[in-house]
N, C-alpha and C positions, 0 to 999 in steps of 0.2 A: 883220734879224730875220725879215722875211717870206721872204727867200731861204732862210734856215736851215730854216724850217717847210716850205718846198717840197721841200728836200733830204730832210728826214726823211720826209715823206709819200711821196716818190718811192722812198726806201729801203724803207719799209713795203710799198708796192705790189710792189716787186721781190721782197722776202722772201716775201710772200704768194703771189706767182706761182710762185716756186721751190718753196714748200711744196706748192702745188697740183699741180705737175708731179711732185714726188717721191712724194706720196701716191697720185697717179694711177698711176705706174709700179708702186709697191708693191702697189696693189690689183690691177692686171693680173697681176702675178707670182703673187700669192696665189690668184687665181681659176684661173690656169693650173695651179698646183700642185694645187689641189683637184680640178680636172677630171682631171688625170693620176692622182691617187690613186684616184679613183672608178673610172677605167678599169681600173687594176691590181686593185683590190679585187674588182670584178665580173668579172674575167678577160675583158674585152671584146677580141675578136680574139686571144685566147690569151695576153694580157699577164698576167704574174705567175704563170702556171702552171708548176709544176715537172714536167718531163718525167721520168717514171720509166722505168727500163730495161725493155724488153719481156721477159717471162718466156719463155724458150726452151721448146720442146716437151720434156716429160719432164725439165725443169730441166737441159737441156744434154747429156743422155745418151741415146744411141740405144736405143730399146726394140724388142723383137721384135714383129712383127705377129702377130695371131691368124690362124692358117692355116684355110682352109675345111675342112669335114668331108670324109670320104672320098667322099660322094655329091655334093660340090660346094656344099653348102648353107653359108650363113654361120654361124659359130659363135654360140652363144647362152649367156647367163648360166645356169650351173647353180644348183641349190639350195645355200644356204649350207652345209648339212650335208654336202655333197660336197667341201668345202674344208677341209683340215687345215693349221693354222698353228702356228707357234711365235713367241711374243712376246718380244723381247729389248729390254731397257732400255739405250738409248745415251745417257742423260742422267744428271745428278747427282741427280734427284728419286727418292727412295726410294719403292718401292711402285708406281711408274708402270706397269710391265709387268703387275703383278697387276690393277690397275684396268682397263687396256685389255683384258687377257685375259678378265676377267669380263664386260665389256661385249660382247665378241665372242661369248662363249658365250651371252649373252642373245639374240644375233641368230642363234643356232644354228650358228655355225661350230664346227668341232672344234678345240679348243685342245690341242695335244700337250703343251705346257708353257710356262712363263714363266721367264726368267732374265735376268741382266745380260749385256750385250754386252761385248766386250773393250775398249771405249772408252766413256767417259762424256762425250765431246765431239762426238757426232754432231749435225750441224746439221739436215740434211734427213732426214725419215723415209724409209726405204727398204723396198720390197717386193722380197725376193730369192727367186729361184725358178730352176728348170731348164727346159730346152726342152720337157719333157713336162708342164709345169704352167702354161702360158701362160694358158689360159682361167681357171684357178683364181686366178692372180696378178691378172689384170684384174678378176676378181670381188671379191677382197678390196680391191684398190686403189680401187674405187669408193666404199669406206667411208671413205677417207682423203683429205681435200680437197687436201693438198699433198705427197703421197708420190711418190717416184721409183721407177720400175720398173727393177730391176737383174737381169739374167740371169747366173747363174754356170754351172759345169759339172756340177751335180748331175743325176742321171738319174731320181730319184724325184719324187714329187709334193708333198713338203712345201714350204710357203711360209713363209719367215721374214719377220717384221715387225720391223725395227730402228727403234725409236722415236727421233726426233730432237727437238732443241730447238724447232723450228718447229711441232710438233704441238700443237694446242689441244684438239680434240675430234673425235669421229667425225662423219661426215656425218649429217644428220637422215634418219631412215628414210623419210620421205615424199619425199625427194629422190633416193633410190636407184633404179637401174634395176630393172625387174621381172624375176623369174625367167622365163627363156624368151625374153626380148627379145634382139635382135641386139647383139653386142658391137662397138662402134666401135673402130677401130684408133687408137692414139696417133699424132698427127701426126709425120711424119718417120720412122716405124718402118721396119724392114727385116726380111725373112724371117729366122727364127732361124738357119738354116744359113749366113747371110751374116755373122753376128756372130762374129768370131774374137777370140782372146785374152781370153776371158771369165774372170772371177775364179775361183779355186779355191773349192769349197764347203767350209764349215767342218764339223767333225764333227757328225753328227746321226743320229737314228734314222730310217731311210728309211721313206717312206710309199708304198704301192703305188697 
């Protein structure tokens, strides 16, 4: 009988020892998991961060550089009233071009007209212009946080704004460059005469 009691006690001690080992291992695993979760949550050492693709200059399209003036001085932002634009709605939202056109008029840009673009599925807003309106294009582009500069073969100075789905709102006026300040070139730009195979200009009323 005494022997049976000793066996039972020995078995109990063995079971308690096993439980202690198992619980100890589980505790270590849980602590390690908690530490790992905290490291990821707080992005320690870059853990858990999603790397977004870098946005290419001018959203992957080569823009023309702003050429120096005849006297060699750097080009400067003109007054808004010296820039004539046409606003085209490239989205499915009715009245979009009218609203943006009115907002640009309030900023003293000359709005030649508003209309629908020939596609309602434009993704990125485009500022379309010719080689003789690069300064004007850069000026209007400063009002659009995510617009792409696109040069076509027009000879006049009308600048088309084709509104895309990514457009949310115009840049705040206190964030805009001052009239008369120097215009910085878009990164990766090329001289206008080096841009070949530019798109054909759509029909429009020329602006001198």
